[in-house]
C-alpha positions in Angstrom: -15.1 -31.9 -24.4 -12.3 -31.3 -26.9 -14.3 -28.5 -28.6 -15.1 -26.9 -25.2 -11.4 -26.9 -24.3 -10.4 -25.4 -27.6 -13.0 -22.7 -27.2 -11.7 -21.8 -23.8 -8.2 -21.6 -25.2 -9.4 -19.4 -28.1 -11.2 -17.0 -25.8 -8.4 -16.9 -23.2 -5.9 -16.0 -25.9 -8.1 -13.3 -27.4 -9.0 -11.7 -24.1 -5.4 -11.8 -23.0 -4.4 -9.9 -26.0 -7.1 -7.2 -25.3 -6.0 -6.9 -21.7 -2.3 -6.6 -22.6 -3.1 -4.1 -25.3 -4.7 -1.9 -22.6 -8.3 -2.0 -23.8 -9.5 -2.2 -20.2 -6.8 0.0 -18.6 -4.3 -1.1 -16.0 -6.9 -1.5 -13.2 -10.3 -1.2 -14.8 -13.3 -3.4 -14.1 -14.2 -5.9 -16.7 -17.7 -6.1 -18.3 -20.0 -8.8 -17.1 -19.7 -12.4 -18.1 -23.0 -12.2 -19.9 -21.7 -9.4 -22.1 -18.4 -11.3 -22.8 -20.4 -14.5 -23.6 -22.5 -12.6 -26.1 -19.4 -11.0 -27.7 -17.6 -14.4 -28.1 -20.7 -16.4 -28.9 -20.3 -18.8 -26.0 -21.8 -19.7 -22.6 -21.2 -17.9 -19.4 -19.7 -21.1 -18.0 -17.1 -21.2 -20.8 -16.4 -17.5 -20.3 -15.9 -18.1 -16.6 -13.3 -20.7 -17.3 -11.3 -18.3 -19.5 -11.6 -15.6 -16.8 -10.3 -18.0 -14.2 -7.3 -18.9 -16.4 -6.4 -15.2 -16.7 -6.8 -14.8 -12.9 -4.3 -17.7 -12.4 -1.9 -15.8 -14.7 -2.2 -12.7 -12.6 -3.8 -10.5 -15.3 -7.1 -10.4 -13.5 -8.2 -10.1 -9.9 -11.7 -11.0 -8.6 -13.2 -9.2 -5.7 -16.3 -11.2 -5.5 -19.5 -9.2 -5.9 -17.4 -6.1 -6.6 -16.4 -7.6 -9.9 -13.3 -8.7 -11.8 -10.5 -6.2 -12.3 -7.6 -5.9 -14.6 -4.2 -6.1 -12.9 -1.4 -4.9 -15.0 1.4 -3.9 -12.6 4.3 -1.9 -14.0 6.7 -4.3 -12.3 6.6 -7.3 -10.0 6.7 -6.3 -6.4 9.9 -7.2 -4.3 9.3 -9.7 -1.6 11.1 -7.8 1.1 10.2 -4.2 1.7 10.5 -1.9 4.8 6.9 -0.8 4.2 4.7 -2.7 1.8 1.9 -0.1 1.8 4.4 2.8 1.1 5.8 0.9 -1.9 2.3 0.4 -3.3 1.7 4.2 -2.9 4.9 4.8 -4.9 3.5 2.7 -7.7 0.4 4.9 -7.8 -1.9 2.4 -6.0 -4.2 3.0 -3.0 -3.0 0.5 -0.4 -5.6 -1.3 1.6 -4.8 -3.4 4.8 -7.4 -5.3 6.7 -7.1 -7.1 10.0 -8.3 -10.7 9.5 -7.8 -11.2 13.2 -7.4 -8.4 15.7 -3.9 -8.1 17.0 -3.7 -9.9 20.4 -1.5 -11.8 22.8 -1.8 -15.5 22.0 -0.1 -18.8 23.1 3.0 -19.4 20.9 2.7 -22.3 18.5 5.6 -24.7 18.6 7.4 -23.3 15.5 7.0 -19.7 16.8 8.3 -20.7 20.2 11.4 -22.2 18.6 12.2 -19.0 16.8 11.9 -16.9 20.0 13.6 -19.5 22.1 10.6 -19.8 24.5 8.4 -22.6 25.8 5.5 -23.5 23.5 2.3 -21.9 24.8 4.2 -18.9 26.2 2.6 -15.5 25.3 3.5 -13.8 22.0 1.8 -10.9 20.1 0.0 -12.1 17.0 -1.1 -10.0 14.0 -2.8 -11.3 10.8 -3.6 -8.9 7.9 -4.7 -9.0 4.2 -2.7 -6.5 2.2 -3.3 -5.1 -1.3 -5.2 -2.4 -3.2 -8.7 -1.4 -3.8 -8.8 -3.8 -6.8 -6.6 -6.7 -5.8 -5.5 -8.7 -2.8 -1.7 -9.3 -2.9 -0.8 -11.2 0.2 -1.7 -12.4 3.7 0.8 -11.3 6.3 0.9 -13.1 9.7 3.3 -11.6 12.2 4.5 -12.7 15.6 6.4 -10.6 18.1 8.0 -11.2 21.6 5.9 -9.7 24.4 9.2 -8.3 25.7 9.3 -6.0 22.7 5.6 -5.2 22.1 4.0 -3.6 25.2 0.3 -2.7 25.7 0.7 0.7 24.0 2.2 -0.8 20.8 -0.4 -3.5 20.8 -3.2 -0.9 21.1 -1.8 1.0 18.2 -1.7 -2.1 16.1 -5.4 -2.8 17.0 -6.4 0.8 16.1 -4.4 1.1 12.8 -3.9 -1.7 10.4 -1.0 0.2 8.8 0.8 0.9 12.1 4.5 0.3 11.8 5.3 -2.1 14.7 8.9 -2.5 13.7 9.5 1.3 13.8 7.8 1.4 17.2 10.2 -1.4 18.5 13.2 0.5 17.1 12.1 3.8 18.9 11.3 2.1 22.2 14.0 -0.6 22.4 16.6 0.6 19.9 16.5 -2.8 18.0 16.5 -2.9 14.3 16.5 -5.8 11.8 19.9 -6.7 10.6 19.5 -10.2 9.2 16.7 -12.1 7.7 16.3 -15.8 7.2 13.6 -17.1 4.8 12.1 -20.5 3.8 10.1 -20.3 0.6 7.7 -22.9 -0.7 5.7 -22.6 -3.9 2.3 -24.3 -3.7 -1.4 -24.0 -4.5 -3.6 -22.1 -2.0 -5.8 -23.9 0.6 -9.5 -23.1 0.8 -9.1 -20.4 3.4 -6.4 -18.7 1.4 -8.5 -18.9 -1.8 -11.4 -17.2 0.0 -9.3 -14.4 1.6 -7.3 -13.6 -1.5 -10.1 -14.2 -4.0 -8.0 -16.8 -5.9 -8.9 -19.5 -8.3 -7.6 -22.9 -7.3 -5.0 -23.0 -10.0 -3.3 -19.7 -9.0 0.0 -20.5 -7.3 1.1 -18.8 -4.1 4.4 -18.5 -2.3 4.5 -19.4 1.3 7.3 -17.5 3.0 8.5 -18.1 6.6 10.7 -15.2 7.5 12.7 -14.7 10.7 14.0 -11.2 11.4 17.0 -10.9 13.6 18.4 -7.9 15.5 22.0 -6.7 15.3 23.2 -9.2 17.9 22.3 -11.9 15.4 20.5 -13.9 18.1 17.4 -11.9 19.1 14.5 -12.5 16.8 12.4 -9.3 16.5 9.7 -10.6 14.4 8.6 -13.9 12.8 6.5 -13.7 9.6 4.3 -16.2 7.8 3.4 -14.6 4.5 1.3 -16.0 1.7 2.2 -14.1 -1.5 0.0 -14.3 -4.7 2.9 -15.6 -6.8 2.1 -13.7 -10.0 2.5 -10.3 -8.3 5.9 -10.8 -6.7 9.5 -11.5 -7.3 11.8 -12.8 -4.5 15.4 -11.8 -5.2 18.5 -12.9 -3.3 22.2 -12.2 -3.3 24.6 -14.9 -2.1 28.2 -14.9 -1.1 29.8 -18.0 -2.6 30.9 -19.4 0.8 30.3 -23.0 -0.4 33.0 -22.6 -3.1 35.5 -20.4 -1.3 37.7 -23.2 -0.1 37.4 -25.4 -3.2 40.1 -25.6 -5.7 
């Protein structure tokens, strides 16, 4: 067992150096496990363990049968962006968004009902998408909206276009814009469904972010997000006013 672990460490370190040096490009597809196993004089099982470690570090992304791809972002992606897809385009990526569930009116879960100050089970608009590029899945974005702000037309546009900007539509129709955001962030390991949807290995950490977006009146919640970030791709940055220390000597 000890020799196998040391062999995995050795291969992981060697392959990491090759990836960072740019041997496979910034988004290229890796050769097969069989080819790597031959190069390093090891088994495909040992090679797979090394690949999984590099996936957990965020250097590689697996897209199942499509293969394993290098992921060498120029910078970590900010956690809060007006348009996630547009930011990826600015980085030179081809953004891909997929509806995991078709946008629809659903019964509000208890936590969502509390945010919108409605009775649990009341109707809300629900949207669940996977967001990323052609070679990597970055995050799962689950959004809830009050039915008073998302009418049938906006809902139909969300169903027809995964990249439809619902917040912009709400602004144009109701004049409401996001002025304040509250977040709760938890770092954890992905559950089985998240692993499957994001093509993650079990040891790759995620950030679970629950985000409430308030309008200018500071009371009306425009949107409630539950976002699962692949942790290695993102940075969450915050500025604080030192209110806690203002009145201290």
